[in-house]
C-alpha positions as CSV (number, residue, x, y, z in Angstrom):
1,M,-8.2,29.1,22.0
2,Q,-7.3,27.3,25.2
3,K,-3.8,25.9,25.4
4,S,-5.0,22.3,25.7
5,N,-7.2,22.7,22.6
6,Y,-4.3,24.3,20.7
7,I,-1.9,21.4,21.6
8,Y,-4.6,18.9,20.5
9,L,-5.0,20.7,17.2
10,L,-1.2,20.7,16.6
11,I,-1.0,16.9,17.3
12,T,-4.0,16.3,14.9
13,L,-2.3,18.3,12.1
14,F,1.0,16.5,12.6
15,F,-0.8,13.1,12.4
16,L,-2.5,14.1,9.2
17,F,0.7,15.4,7.6
18,T,2.8,12.4,8.5
19,N,0.1,10.0,7.2
20,C,-0.5,12.0,4.0
21,K,3.2,11.6,3.1
22,N,2.7,7.9,2.7
23,A,0.0,8.4,0.0
24,S,2.5,9.4,-2.7
25,A,0.5,10.7,-5.7
26,Q,-2.6,8.8,-4.8
27,N,-5.8,10.7,-4.2
28,G,-4.0,13.7,-5.8
29,E,-3.1,15.0,-9.2
30,W,-3.5,13.3,-12.5
31,V,-0.4,11.6,-13.8
32,K,0.6,9.8,-17.0
33,G,0.4,6.1,-17.0
34,H,-1.5,3.0,-18.3
35,Y,-3.7,0.2,-17.2
36,T,-4.1,-3.3,-18.5
37,W,-7.0,-5.7,-18.9
38,S,-7.0,-9.1,-20.7
39,G,-3.6,-8.3,-22.1
40,E,-4.6,-5.0,-23.6
41,R,-2.6,-1.9,-22.5
42,V,-4.4,1.4,-22.5
43,E,-2.4,4.6,-22.1
44,G,-3.6,8.0,-20.8
45,F,-3.9,10.0,-17.6
46,L,-4.7,8.3,-14.3
47,K,-5.6,9.2,-10.8
48,H,-5.5,6.6,-8.1
49,R,-8.2,7.1,-5.5
50,F,-9.0,5.3,-2.2
51,Q,-11.4,5.6,0.7
52,A,-12.8,3.1,3.2
53,Q,-15.9,1.3,1.9
54,F,-18.5,-0.7,3.7
55,G,-18.6,-4.5,3.2
56,S,-16.0,-6.5,1.3
57,G,-15.8,-4.3,-1.8
58,P,-12.5,-2.6,-2.8
59,D,-11.3,0.6,-1.2
60,N,-9.3,1.6,-4.3
61,S,-10.5,2.8,-7.7
62,L,-8.9,4.5,-10.7
63,R,-10.0,7.6,-12.6
64,F,-8.9,7.6,-16.3
65,M,-8.9,9.8,-19.3
66,V,-7.2,9.2,-22.7
67,D,-6.1,12.9,-22.9
68,R,-6.8,16.2,-21.0
69,D,-9.9,16.9,-23.2
70,A,-11.4,13.4,-23.0
71,K,-14.2,12.1,-20.8
72,R,-13.2,11.0,-17.4
73,I,-14.3,7.5,-16.3
74,T,-14.0,5.5,-13.1
75,L,-12.5,2.0,-13.2
76,T,-12.4,-0.6,-10.5
77,T,-10.9,-4.1,-10.1
78,K,-13.7,-5.4,-12.4
79,E,-12.3,-3.4,-15.4
80,V,-8.6,-3.2,-14.5
81,K,-6.1,-6.0,-13.9
82,S,-3.1,-3.7,-13.2
83,F,-2.0,-0.1,-13.7
84,V,1.2,2.0,-13.7
85,L,1.6,5.6,-12.5
86,Q,4.5,7.7,-13.7
87,I,5.1,9.5,-10.4
88,E,8.2,11.4,-11.7
89,R,10.8,11.1,-14.4
90,G,12.3,7.6,-14.2
91,K,10.1,6.5,-11.3
92,V,6.8,4.6,-11.5
93,D,4.4,3.0,-9.1
94,S,2.9,-0.3,-10.2
95,F,-0.4,-1.7,-8.9
96,I,-2.0,-5.1,-9.2
97,V,-5.2,-6.8,-8.0
98,I,-4.9,-9.3,-5.1
99,K,-7.7,-11.3,-3.7
100,N,-9.0,-12.5,-0.3
101,F,-7.1,-10.6,2.4
102,T,-7.9,-9.0,5.7
103,I,-6.5,-5.8,7.2
104,N,-8.6,-5.7,10.4
105,V,-11.9,-6.9,11.8
106,F,-13.7,-4.2,9.8
107,A,-11.8,-4.6,6.6
108,T,-11.9,-7.9,4.7
109,Y,-11.5,-7.7,0.9
110,R,-12.6,-10.1,-1.8
111,E,-10.2,-8.1,-4.0
112,D,-8.5,-4.7,-4.2
113,F,-5.6,-2.9,-5.8
114,V,-2.2,-2.9,-4.0
115,K,1.1,-1.2,-4.8
116,V,3.9,-3.6,-5.8
117,V,7.0,-2.6,-3.7
118,A,9.1,-5.7,-4.3
119,T,8.9,-9.0,-6.1
120,G,10.6,-12.4,-5.7
121,P,10.3,-15.4,-3.4
122,L,8.7,-12.8,-1.1
123,N,6.4,-10.2,-2.7
124,L,5.9,-7.0,-0.8
125,Y,2.7,-5.0,-1.3
126,M,1.2,-1.8,0.2
127,H,-2.5,-1.4,0.5
128,Y,-4.1,2.1,0.8
129,S,-7.3,3.1,2.5
130,T,-8.6,5.8,4.8
131,V,-9.7,6.2,8.4
132,S,-12.1,8.8,9.8
133,T,-11.7,10.2,13.3
134,G,-13.9,12.6,15.2
135,S,-13.2,15.4,17.6
136,K,-14.7,18.6,18.8
137,Y,-13.4,20.2,15.6
138,G,-15.3,17.8,13.4
139,A,-14.5,14.6,11.5
140,T,-11.2,14.2,9.6
141,T,-10.3,11.6,7.1
142,S,-6.6,10.4,6.9
143,P,-4.9,8.0,4.5
144,V,-3.6,4.8,6.0
145,S,-1.3,2.2,4.5
146,N,-0.6,-1.4,5.4
147,W,2.1,-3.9,4.4
148,L,1.2,-7.3,3.0
149,V,3.8,-10.0,2.3
150,Q,3.1,-12.8,-0.1
151,K,4.9,-16.1,0.1
152,G,3.6,-18.7,-2.3
153,E,-0.2,-18.4,-2.1
154,S,-0.2,-17.0,1.4
155,L,-0.7,-13.3,2.3
156,T,0.5,-12.0,5.7
157,L,-0.3,-8.6,7.1
158,I,2.6,-6.7,8.7
159,K,1.1,-3.9,10.7
160,N,3.5,-2.8,13.5
161,Q,6.8,-3.7,15.3
162,S,5.3,-6.3,17.5
163,N,3.6,-8.0,14.6
164,F,6.8,-7.7,12.5
165,K,8.9,-9.4,15.2
166,E,6.4,-12.2,15.6
167,V,5.7,-13.2,11.9
168,M,8.6,-12.0,9.9
169,P,11.1,-14.6,11.3
170,Q,8.6,-17.3,10.1
171,L,8.6,-15.8,6.6
172,V,12.4,-15.8,6.3
173,S,13.0,-18.9,8.5
174,D,15.4,-20.4,5.9
175,D,17.7,-17.4,6.4
176,T,19.2,-17.8,9.9
177,E,21.2,-14.5,9.6
178,L,18.0,-12.4,8.9
179,V,16.1,-14.3,11.6
180,E,18.8,-13.4,14.2
181,K,18.9,-9.7,13.1
182,I,15.1,-9.5,13.4
183,T,15.0,-11.2,16.8
184,N,17.8,-8.9,18.1
185,K,15.9,-5.9,16.7
186,E,18.7,-5.0,14.4
187,F,16.0,-5.0,11.8
188,K,12.7,-3.5,12.8
189,Y,9.3,-2.8,11.3
190,R,10.6,0.3,9.5
191,D,13.2,-1.9,7.8
192,I,10.7,-4.2,6.1
193,E,11.7,-3.2,2.6
194,E,15.4,-3.9,3.3
195,V,14.6,-7.3,4.9
196,I,12.6,-8.3,1.8
197,R,15.3,-7.1,-0.5
198,L,18.0,-9.0,1.3
199,Y,16.0,-12.2,1.5
200,N,15.1,-12.1,-2.2
201,Q,18.7,-11.3,-3.2
202,K,20.0,-14.2,-1.2
203,R,17.4,-16.6,-2.6
204,F,18.1,-15.6,-6.2
205,T,21.9,-15.9,-5.6
206,S,21.5,-19.4,-4.1
207,L,19.5,-20.5,-7.2
208,N,22.2,-19.4,-9.7
């Protein structure tokens, strides 16, 4: 193998590894959990799956079975309002359905599942999908994740550092300390969870 091809392959594998880490237990093993619809809670084993779809349909779906010997079925946003995955002892990932949001010019959704990362005056969600890239070694599919922040009825995509610095100060405009730290790059895109946590904590404190 030529040295340039070898280096390209290493870079590709590194990209795939670092992106796969963001996928948690999704697109992977079966885990215990439950889903809800119309107030009814159904427990069993679940597997969260996602892949890029054409059109405005959801990228995410849910495989479900009551027990290991039961029939496996596929559920979508039409049958499931929310679901919870027991990732490990004492830790769960919760998902809900949100509507009418855009990730990029190719991905606009009427509705899809998102992981709930934080709740409060600002809700923080993570949306999962995939992207396919081609090379001389063939096509590869990698998981991708995008942050969405909800304030009131408005959903805002936070996709990179430039975007974070531009829109995040608007979302926390009533917290001058946070705005200053974002503007001075004390808080960056990678710190979005901490920014949301601090903002919500201060808002809750001010209400009490």
